[in-house]
N, C-alpha and C positions, 0 to 999 in steps of 0.2 A: 839923515834918512832912517825911519823905523826900521827895524829887522822883522822880516815875516816868518812867524812860528805858527807851522799847521801842526795840529795834534789829531792823531787818526786814534779815535775811541774815547767814550766817554764814561769810562767805568772808575774805579777807584783809582788807577794809575794815571789815565790820562786827565781827569778832572782836577786831581792834586798837583799835576804838573803845569796845567794851564792856568789854574788860579794862583798858583806861587808866582810863576814867571812874570805873570800880568801885574800883579800887585807890586811885585819888587822894582821891575823895570818900567811900569808905566807908559809913558809916551814914547818911550825909546822901542818898543816892540808893538807889532800889530798881531795879535794872537787869534787864531780861527781853530775851531774844534769841529770835527766831521765825525757823524755817528749816523748808524742806520735807524736808530729809534729816537723820537722826540723826548723821550722821558729816562730819567736816571733810575736805573734798576739796582736795588739793594739785592745782590746776589745771595748774601748771608741771610737773608730772610725768605727765600724762595720756597723753602720746606714748610713755612707757615703758610704761605701763600697757596701751596698745593693742596692743602687741607681746608681751604676756604677763608683764611683769615685775612683781612685787608691790610694791604701795604700802602705807606704814604706814597703819592704820586708827584714827583718834582718835574716840572717842565724846564727841558734844559735850556731853550732860548731865552725865557724870561730870566731864569737863573745867570746866565751868562754873560747876557747883554747889560745886566747891573753892573757887571764888573768889566765892562768894556771889552769883552770878548766875543767875537763874531762866532755864529753857529751855522753850519751847514749841515742839512737833514740829508742823508743819503749815505749809502755804501761807497766806500772807496774801491773803485773799480781796476785801477791800475796806479803804479807807482813808477816814476822814471828819475831815478836817483842820481842820475849824471846830468840831466838837465835840471833838476830840483824842481819837479813838477808832480803834483797829485791829481789824478782825474777821478772825479766823483760823476759817473755817468757823462754828460756832454760837457759837463763843466770843468775848467782846469784851473787848479790853485798852484801858483809858483811860490817858492818859499825860500828862505835863507836857512832856516834849519828845520827839520822833521822830527816831531815826536811820535814814535810808533807805540802805540798802546793798544793794539787791536784785541787784546783780550781772548779768551778761548770758549769753547763751547764743549758740552758734553759728548761722548761717543755716542752716535745713533745706532742703536740696535733693532734688527727687524722684529715687530711684535711687541715692542717694549717703549713705554713712555720716559720721559726724562724731567728733570727740573732744573736744567742748566741756564736757561733764559727766560725772558718774561714770557714769550709766545709758547715755547714748550711747556711751561709751569701752567699756563693757564689751560691748554689742551689736557693736561693731567688732572688739574683740579676738576674741570668739567666731566672728565670719565670716572674719577672717584666718587663725584656726587650722584653719579647714576647707579652706583653699585647698591644693591640690596642686603639687607640682613645675612650674614653668614658668607658673603663673599669673600674670595681669597686674594690677597695682594702679596706679591712677592718682590722685595726690594733686594736687588743684586748690586752687591758692593758693600765691603765692611770698613770703608774709610769715614771720614766727618760726615760728608754728605748723606751716604746711605744710613748711617746711624741715625742722623738727625730727622731725615724722612721717616725712617721707620718709627721712632719714638713718637713723634709729633703725629703721626697717623694713628698708630694705636691709642695714644691719649684721646685724640679726638673723635675717632670712630672704635668705640669698643665693640661694635656690633660686626666688625670685620676680622677675618683670620689673616693676621699679619705673619710673614716670614721675612728673615733676612738671611741672605746668603753670602757668606764671606770667604774669600779664596785663602785665607791663613787664619790663624789663631785669632778670635774675637779681640779687637784692641791691642794687636800686638806692639804696637808703637807707644803704648802707655805704660806707667809703672804698674806693678802688681795691685797696689791699692785702686789704681784707677780702672784697670781691668775687672776686678772684684765687684767695684761699684757698678760698673757698666752691665756686667752679666746679672746683678741682682737687680737692676732697674728694668732690664729686657724681660727676665723671667717675672716680676711682679707685673708688667703691662701684657703678659701673655704672647710676646713676640716669640715665635719660632726661630732658633739660630741655627744654621746648618754651616758647618765649618769645612766647605769643600768648593770648588769651582763649578760655576754654572757654564754649560758649554752649549747649549742651544735654547731659543726661545720659540714658542709656537703660540698661535690663537688662545691654547688651552692652558699654557703654564711653561714651566721651567724644567729642562732636563740636566741633572747634575753629573759631574764627572763619575760620581758611582754608579750612575745608570738610572738612579731614582728620578722619578717626575713627581714636581711639585705641581698639582692643578690649582688653577686661579683663573680670576677673571680679568687681571690686571696684573702688570709687570713693570717695575720700574727699575731703569737701568741707570746705575751711578758710578761706573768704573771708568776712570780714565778721562783725559781732556784732549782735545784737539785744538789746533789753532788755524787760523785764516792762511791761505796760499799766498797771499798778498806779497809778502816779503820774499819768499822763494821765487816767486813768478817774476819780481823786479830785478832779481840778480844780486840781492843782499845776501852776504854769507849768514847761512842758517845752519842749525844742527839738524839731526836726522828726524826731530819731530816738526821741522819748519820754523823754530823759534829764532830770533834774530841773535847772532853771536856779537857780544860786545866786549870792551875791555872793562877795566875795573872802574871806569868812569861812566859807564852805560853808553859809550859811544859805539856806534855800529864798527866793528873790525873792518869793514870793507868800504863805508862810506862816511867820511869824518863830518858830513853835516847832518847826519841821521842818529839819533838817540833813542833808546827803547826802554821801556819799563812794562812792569807787570806780567801777566801769563804769557804773553807772546815773546817772552825774552829769555834766553838761557842766561840767566842771572848767575853772576861770580859765585863760587862756592857751591854751586848745584843746589840753589834755594828751591823750595818746591813752590807750586802754584797755589796762591793764597791770597785772601785780602791783606794777610799780615805782611807780606812782602810786596804786593802791588802798591800800597800806600807810600810806603818810605821809598821804594825805587821811584815812583813818580815825583816825589818832593826831591829827591836827589838829582834827577835830570834837571828839574827847575833850577837847582842851585848851581849845576854845572853849566846850563843856558845863560844864567846869569854871569857866571865868571866869563864864557867865550865873549858875550856881548860887551862886557867891561874890560876885557883884555887883561883878566886875571887867569889864574892857572887851576883849572877843574881838579876836584878832588876825588878819590877812589870811595866807592861804597864801604861803609864800615856798618855790616848788620850783625847783629846778634837776636837768636830767638829768645823769648822771655817766658811764654806759655801759651798753650792752646787750649781754647774753651769749646766743649761741645754742648748744645742744646739737648735735653732728654725731655721732651715736652716743656710745657709752660711753667712746670713748678720744681723741676729738678734740672742739674747741669753738672758736669764734670769740668773743673778748671785742673788742667795739667801743667804745674810749673815745668820749663824745660832748661836744660842747660844751653850755652850759647850755640851749640853744634846741632840743636834739635833732638838731643836724646833726653828722655825724660828723668826728672828728678824724683826722689822715692815718695815724696808726699804729694796727696792731690786733696783739693776743695770739691765738695759735693753737697748736693741738697739744693735748699732755697737760697743759701748764701751765693753759692756758684751760679744758680739762675739769674740773681740780681746782678752778678758779675758780668755774666756774658750779655744780658741787655744793655748795660753801660757801654761794654765794649762795642756791641753792633752800633749803638747810637754814636758813639764818638767816632767810629769809622766812617759813617755817612757824614758826621759834620766836617770832619777831616778832609773829605773828598770834596765836598760842596763848598766849602770856605778856603779862600788863600792861606790864612794864617789861623791855626786853631784858637777860637776863642777871641780873635781880634775883630775889631770893627771894620767893615768894608767900606772904602772910600772910592765911589765910582770915577772913572777919568773919562774923557773922550779922546776917540781915535780918528 
């Protein structure tokens, strides 16, 4: 009898897990993906969408059904891990194994826009399109998202006054060469950098920890992530952020038929929330589900960082090589070469999520 595998979430982690396990096990499994949106969202391109650039729309149902994977459109409303059942509205999905890849969203802040999801980004895009010459936009958050949003906006809308507020030194996690390049690019683009915390937003701008007020017509908040409460509400073991606690095989510490991957997981080694960790964790879950179904021993996740790449508009980027522990190496690539590398990485990530085996042909099977 085929093993029923239900995957919650169709982001980078969920799709890579679903596609790989379906391809590897074929008729031995029945895979179902549950997602509240009918489309695959390339989150690593949302900063481009926010300034009006088009992003490829991928229909999840059509894509998954070609691979023999069922698709349920809707938000998971409850999880009953002891009875191995997921509720999607009034629909009940029983499973033998569940992959929890529910992802994350940006922290919502009053009077501020975000670029954490397709809908929020569309709201941001519409608001930015309304702004007239000389309007001010403050981006709060000096991490990768904030930097990419600020530079994309400054390049696309030279008529706007763009400010970036970061609570620590700009690019603190980068090498000195990387920080120098980042500061030079922002200066060349005319982005005002404020290295202090934002403490309050209002309809007319942002108040800083120094007491200064930055006036503006729009604020984009890009600090921190939050995860759904589904796992906590279901009684799964979670950390203080609500992320599923797992062992080194990515199996839930509290329920052995639940595996977790991506942002909604407290990954071993305190790995950060990112596409760079979502994809390999999803692939690793697929490998261990395959091991469970075929009576083999699941393996531990073995992950090392290689590099981080930041878009700095369409013609520049910063490729920061990393040590395995996520600390920066001394050198960094910049400019057009890095921009081309960033585009290649983004395309490869989408390809890896959408296809069960990178660059391998897909052979649909009947379930």
